C-alpha positions in Angstrom: 133.3 99.3 92.2 131.9 102.8 92.0 128.3 103.9 91.4 127.1 106.6 89.1 125.6 109.4 91.1 121.9 110.2 91.0 120.8 113.4 89.2 120.3 116.4 91.5 116.6 116.8 90.8 116.0 113.1 91.9 118.0 113.8 95.1 115.5 116.5 96.0 112.2 114.6 95.4 109.8 115.1 98.2 108.1 112.6 100.5 104.8 113.9 99.5 105.2 112.6 95.9 102.3 110.1 95.4 102.7 106.5 94.4 101.4 107.0 90.8 104.2 109.5 90.1 106.8 106.9 91.1 105.0 104.3 89.0 104.9 106.4 85.9 108.3 108.0 86.1 110.9 107.0 83.5 114.1 105.6 84.9 117.3 107.2 83.6 119.1 104.3 82.0 121.8 105.1 79.4 120.8 104.9 75.8 123.2 102.1 75.2 121.5 100.0 77.9 118.0 100.6 76.4 119.0 98.9 73.2 120.3 95.7 74.8 118.8 93.0 76.9 120.5 91.4 79.9 122.2 88.7 77.9 124.3 91.3 76.0 126.0 92.9 78.9 129.7 92.2 79.3 130.7 90.2 82.4 131.7 93.2 84.5 128.6 95.2 83.6 126.3 92.2 84.2 127.8 91.6 87.7 127.5 95.2 88.8 124.9 96.7 91.2 123.0 99.1 89.0 121.7 102.2 90.6 118.1 103.1 89.6 117.4 106.8 89.3 114.1 108.5 89.9 113.1 106.5 93.0 114.1 109.0 95.7 111.4 110.7 97.8 113.8 112.7 99.9 112.4 115.8 101.6 113.2 119.3 100.1 112.7 121.0 103.4 112.5 119.9 107.0 109.1 121.5 107.4 107.7 118.9 105.1 108.1 116.4 107.9 104.7 117.8 109.1 103.1 116.6 105.9 104.2 113.0 106.6 103.6 113.5 110.3 106.2 110.7 111.1 109.1 109.5 109.1 108.8 105.8 109.8 111.6 104.5 107.7 114.4 105.7 105.4 114.9 102.9 102.9 117.1 101.7 100.1 115.5 99.4 97.6 117.3 96.4 96.1 116.1 94.0 93.3 117.5 91.0 91.6 117.0 91.0 87.8 116.9 87.4 86.7 115.0 87.6 83.4 113.2 89.9 81.0 114.3 93.3 79.8 115.8 96.4 81.5 112.3 97.9 81.4 110.8 95.0 83.2 113.4 95.3 86.0 112.9 99.0 86.4 109.1 98.7 86.4 109.3 96.1 89.2 111.5 98.3 91.3 109.3 101.4 90.6 106.4 99.4 91.9 108.3 98.5 95.0 109.0 102.2 95.5 105.3 102.9 95.3 104.6 100.2 97.8 107.3 101.5 100.2 105.9 105.0 100.0 102.3 103.8 100.6 103.7 102.1 103.8 105.0 105.5 104.9 108.6 105.1 104.0 111.1 107.6 102.6 112.8 106.1 99.5 116.4 107.2 99.3 117.9 105.1 96.6 117.3 101.9 94.5 119.8 99.4 93.0 119.4 96.3 90.8 121.7 93.3 90.7 121.9 91.2 87.5 122.0 87.5 88.4 120.7 84.2 86.9 119.0 83.5 90.2 119.0 85.1 93.7 121.9 84.1 95.9 120.7 81.4 98.4 122.7 83.0 101.2 122.4 86.8 100.9 119.9 87.3 98.0 122.4 89.5 96.0 125.7 87.7 96.8 128.2 88.4 99.5 130.3 90.9 97.5 127.3 92.9 96.4 125.9 92.8 99.9 129.1 94.7 101.0 128.6 97.3 98.3 124.9 97.6 99.4 126.3 98.3 102.9 128.2 101.2 101.4 125.0 102.6 99.8 123.2 102.3 103.1 126.0 104.3 104.9 126.2 106.9 102.1 122.4 107.6 102.2 121.8 107.2 105.9 119.2 104.5 105.4 117.8 102.5 108.3 116.1 99.8 106.2 116.7 97.8 103.1 113.7 96.6 101.2 114.2 93.6 98.8 112.0 93.1 95.7 111.1 89.5 96.4 110.3 87.1 99.2 113.4 86.2 101.1 113.9 83.0 103.1 114.6 83.3 106.8 118.3 82.5 106.1 118.6 85.2 103.5 117.1 87.8 105.8 119.4 87.0 108.6 122.6 86.8 106.5 121.8 90.1 104.6 121.0 91.9 107.9 124.3 90.7 109.3 126.2 92.3 106.4 124.3 95.6 105.9 123.8 96.1 109.7 120.3 97.6 109.3 116.8 96.0 109.2 116.0 94.1 106.0 112.4 93.8 104.8 111.2 91.8 101.9 108.3 92.5 99.5 105.9 90.2 101.3 106.5 91.9 104.7 106.0 95.3 103.1 102.6 94.3 101.5 101.5 92.8 104.8 102.4 96.1 106.6 100.3 98.1 104.1 97.4 95.7 104.5 97.6 96.1 108.3 97.5 99.9 108.0 94.5 99.9 105.7 92.2 97.2 107.0 89.1 98.7 108.6 86.6 96.0 109.3 86.9 93.4 112.0 87.2 90.6 109.5 89.8 92.4 107.4 91.9 93.1 110.5 91.7 89.5 111.6 92.7 88.2 108.1 95.7 90.5 108.0 96.8 89.4 111.5 96.5 85.8 110.5 98.7 86.4 107.4 101.3 88.3 109.4 101.5 85.4 111.9 101.9 82.8 109.1 104.7 84.9 107.6 106.4 85.6 111.0 106.3 82.0 112.4 109.3 80.6 110.4 111.2 83.9 110.7 111.5 84.2 114.5 115.1 84.5 115.5 116.4 82.8 118.6 119.4 84.1 120.6 120.7 81.0 122.4 119.9 79.3 125.7 120.1 82.6 127.6 116.5 83.2 126.6 115.2 80.0 128.2 111.8 80.4 129.9 112.4 77.6 132.3 115.0 75.0 133.4 114.5 71.3 133.4 114.5 69.7 136.8 116.3 66.6 138.0 114.8 63.6 139.8 116.6 63.9 143.2 114.7 64.8 146.3 117.1 67.6 147.0 115.4 69.7 144.2 117.5 68.8 141.2 120.4 66.9 139.8 122.8 69.8 139.5 124.0 71.9 136.6 125.2 69.0 134.5 121.8 67.4 134.5 119.6 70.4 134.0 118.5 71.2 130.4 117.4 74.5 129.0 113.7 73.4 129.0 111.5 75.5 126.7 113.4 78.4 125.1 111.8 81.8 124.5 111.6 81.2 120.7 109.9 77.8 121.2 107.4 79.5 123.6 106.8 82.3 121.1 106.2 79.8 118.3 103.7 77.8 120.4 101.8 81.0 121.4 101.7 82.1 117.7 100.3 78.7 116.6 97.7 78.9 119.4 96.7 82.4 118.4 96.5 81.4 114.7 94.1 78.6 115.5 91.9 81.0 117.5 92.0 83.5 114.6 91.0 80.9 112.1 88.0 80.0 114.2 86.9 83.7 114.5 87.3 84.3 110.7 85.1 81.2 110.0 82.4 82.6 112.3 82.6 86.0 110.6 82.4 84.3 107.2 78.9 83.1 108.2 77.4 86.6 108.1 78.8 87.2 104.6 77.5 83.9 103.4 74.0 84.6 104.8 73.9 87.9 102.9 75.2 86.2 99.7 72.6 83.5 99.9 69.8 86.1 100.4 70.9 87.8 97.2 70.9 84.4 95.4 67.5 83.6 96.7 66.2 86.8 95.3 68.0 86.1 92.1 69.8 89.4 92.1 72.7 89.3 89.5 76.1 90.3 90.9 79.0 92.1 89.2 82.5 92.2 90.8 85.1 94.9 90.1 88.5 93.3 90.1 91.9 94.7 89.1 95.4 95.7 90.0 95.9 97.9 93.0 95.4 101.7 92.2 93.8 100.9 88.8 90.7 103.0 89.7 88.2 100.3 90.9 86.7 102.4 93.7 86.4 105.4 91.3 84.6 103.2 88.8 82.2 102.0 91.5 81.4 105.6 92.5 80.9 106.5 88.8 78.5 103.6 88.2 76.5 103.9 91.5 77.3 107.2 93.2 78.3 105.1 96.2 80.8 107.6 97.7 83.4 105.0 98.5 86.8 106.1 99.6 89.0 107.0 96.6 92.7 107.6 97.3 95.6 107.8 95.0 97.5 105.1 96.8 98.1 101.4 96.7 95.6 99.2 98.6 93.3 102.1 99.6 90.5 99.5 99.5 90.8 96.3 101.5 87.3 95.6 102.7 84.9 94.7 99.9 82.1 97.2 99.3 78.7 95.9 98.0 76.4 98.4 96.4 73.0 98.2 94.7 73.0 99.3 91.1 70.6 99.5 88.2 71.1 99.0 84.5 69.7 101.5 81.9 66.8 99.1 81.3 65.9 99.1 85.0 67.4 95.7 86.0 68.7 95.6 89.6 72.1 94.1 90.3 74.9 94.3 93.0 78.3 95.8 92.3 81.2 94.8 94.5 84.5 96.7 94.9 87.2 94.2 95.9 90.7 94.4 97.3 93.4 95.3 94.7 95.8 92.7 93.3 99.5 93.0 92.9 102.3 90.9 91.3 103.6 88.2 93.6 100.8 88.6 96.0 101.9 86.6 99.1 100.2 83.2 99.1 99.3 83.6 102.8 97.4 86.7 101.9 95.5 85.0 99.1 94.5 82.3 101.6 93.6 84.8 104.3 91.5 87.0 102.0 89.8 84.1 100.3 86.5 84.9 102.0 86.5 88.4 100.7 87.7 87.3 97.3 84.7 84.9 97.2 82.7 87.9 96.0 84.7 87.6 92.8 84.2 83.8 92.6 80.4 84.1 93.1 79.9 86.9 90.6 77.9 86.6 87.4 80.2 89.1 85.6 83.7 90.5 86.3 84.7 94.0 85.4 88.5 93.7 85.1 89.9 97.2 85.6 93.4 97.9 84.2 95.3 101.2 84.4 95.8 102.3 80.8 98.4 104.8 81.8 100.6 102.2 83.5 104.0 101.4 81.8 103.1 97.6 81.7 99.3 97.1 81.7 99.6 93.6 80.2 101.6 92.5 83.3 98.9 93.8 85.5 96.2 91.9 83.6 98.2 88.7 83.9 98.8 89.1 87.7 95.1 89.7 88.4 94.1 86.7 86.3 96.6 84.5 88.1 94.9 85.3 91.5 91.4 85.0 90.0 92.2 81.5 88.9 93.3 80.7 92.5 89.9 81.6 93.8 88.1 79.5 91.2 86.7 82.4 89.1 88.2 81.6 85.8 85.0 80.6 84.0 83.1 83.8 84.8 82.4 86.3 81.9 84.8 89.2 81.9 84.8 92.8 80.5 88.2 94.4 80.5 87.8 98.1 81.5 90.8 100.1 80.3 90.6 103.0 82.9 92.3 106.4 82.8 91.9 106.5 79.0 91.8 110.3 79.2 95.5 110.5 80.3 96.8 107.2 78.9 98.9 106.9 75.7 96.5 106.4 72.8 98.6 103.7 71.2 98.7 101.7 74.5 94.9 101.9 74.8 94.4 100.8 71.2 96.8 97.9 71.7 94.8 96.7 74.7 91.5 97.0 72.9 92.9 94.9 70.1 94.5 92.2 72.3 91.5 91.6 74.6 88.3 89.9 73.4 85.9 92.2 75.1 87.4 95.5 76.2 86.3 99.1 76.6 88.2 102.3 77.2 86.8 104.5 80.0 87.7 107.3 82.4 86.2 106.9 85.9 87.3 110.4 86.5 85.6 112.2 83.6 82.9 109.7 82.8 84.2 108.9 79.3 82.8 105.5 78.1 80.7 104.9 81.2 77.4 105.0 79.3 78.6 102.3 76.9 80.0 100.2 79.8 76.6 100.3 81.5 75.0 99.0 78.2 77.5 96.2 78.1 76.8 95.2 81.7 73.1 95.2 80.9 73.7 92.9 77.9 76.0 90.5 79.7 74.1 90.0 82.9 72.3 86.6 83.0 68.7 86.8 82.1 65.9 84.8 83.8 65.0 81.6 82.0 61.2 81.6 82.0 59.2 84.0 79.8 55.6 84.4 80.6 52.5 86.6 80.3 50.3 87.1 83.4 47.5 89.3 84.6 48.2 90.1 88.2 45.4 91.6 90.4 46.1 95.0 92.0 45.8 93.3 95.3 49.0 91.5 94.5 51.2 94.6 94.1 54.1 93.0 96.0 54.3 90.3 93.3 54.5 92.9 90.6 57.3 94.6 92.5 59.2 91.3 92.7 59.0 90.9 88.9 60.5 94.3 88.5 63.3 93.7 91.0 64.2 90.1 90.2 63.1 89.6 86.6 63.1 91.6 83.3 59.8 93.3 82.3 59.3 93.1 78.6 55.9 95.0 78.6 53.5 96.3 81.2 49.9 97.4 80.8 47.4 98.5 83.5 43.9 97.1 82.8 40.6 97.2 84.8 41.3 93.6 86.1 45.0 94.2 87.1 48.5 94.6 85.7 49.2 92.7 82.5 52.8 91.7 82.5 55.0 90.1 79.9 58.3 89.3 81.6 61.3 87.0 82.0 61.6 85.6 85.5 63.4 82.8 87.4 61.8 79.4 88.1 60.8 80.2 91.7 59.0 83.4 90.8 57.4 81.8 87.8 55.8 79.2 90.1 54.2 82.1 92.2 52.9 83.8 89.0 51.5 80.7 87.4 47.9 81.1 88.9 47.7 84.4 87.0 48.6 83.0 83.6 45.8 83.1 80.9 45.5 79.3 80.9 45.1 79.2 84.7 42.4 82.0 84.7 40.3 80.2 82.0 
């Protein structure tokens, strides 16, 4: 079966092309294909490997190698289209291309195979695996990246056919996380997830890799070749060592979690409301944090630029203090091991009083991003927390898409973290949605108790304030603990 060739302009795409360009780029399917879903293809067409144009990030000039510093991988992408429309399949592969580029790979080509379900042996079927081998030879690729999580058997069998390294979506995401983790806790969590992924995928190469030989019972030092067994093989030793290292890593992460819990409890004790920024990777969460607080957090137009949660102090227009947390970005089919490993950092979402759910309004499928994030949020037990959907990049997004999202979501607002569009209204919404202290009181606090007045401003909501000869006359809403400290200065107590 022959493939249609890629357009020349796609052949010359550079490695410096950023991930968002790959995500937004239209894939050149024929007009006849756009009007039909997968069930309407004839048998030959449905069975064919379909080349996806527009994914190549090939270098224009050899001097551009300096920009990338090191060409780590030259990859061909392959996906299995089992359900949905052509657009769903192309969006998924475009996202895989963005992930591959973020990991430092050079995307040479991309193909999709239409199947009812992935082949249990080679993911795309033995015949199509041979055709994929031809694509690998034609492009000079050294790696195949599959858009799904492959079983150990599928990885081995597909590698045996295509004769180059095969990487699945999960391994690719783990690699990106390993590159971007900065804190000690983040690095430990990524290492743990990598070991959990690696453990069932270790490959043994027979008894020639035995670490030791089993001895016989005779006094002469053994019972001869016929009675000696292979003992513990190298793969068994590796698995044992990995399990031991995983147990040690879990203990270290548990200890590191204590520091985070102490800080969280301190904020709870002071009754400081918390807002968590959650959303799909590269939706603009860090940019929004900077816009709301001036925090100066790293902003990079790449997937998973933020892995370690950033907590910043912020203030509402009415003067109420709260914390704003930037969290790790979500992605479709986030590996379960990563959800488990990053549970401690995602606890910032589960403990929040309000979630700002940021979605990229310029993305081809923003509804899918919303669904993917909510799926993970449910896993960390944060499904009952109030949510504001923040449709970001509204200044460059299609107006019809933005309006559709605003209609579909119960509480949504269009903003641009880049230009500041809609930020003022968002701040007002945050002010209105933060939980308010439950006790309203009026007190006359002596000037000698200035620290108590400061706590009312920091932890409560001041409704009115007047400076009198006797002290500060406050009308405020505060939490129960602070109300008990203020009780002696209430009018009834003074009389």
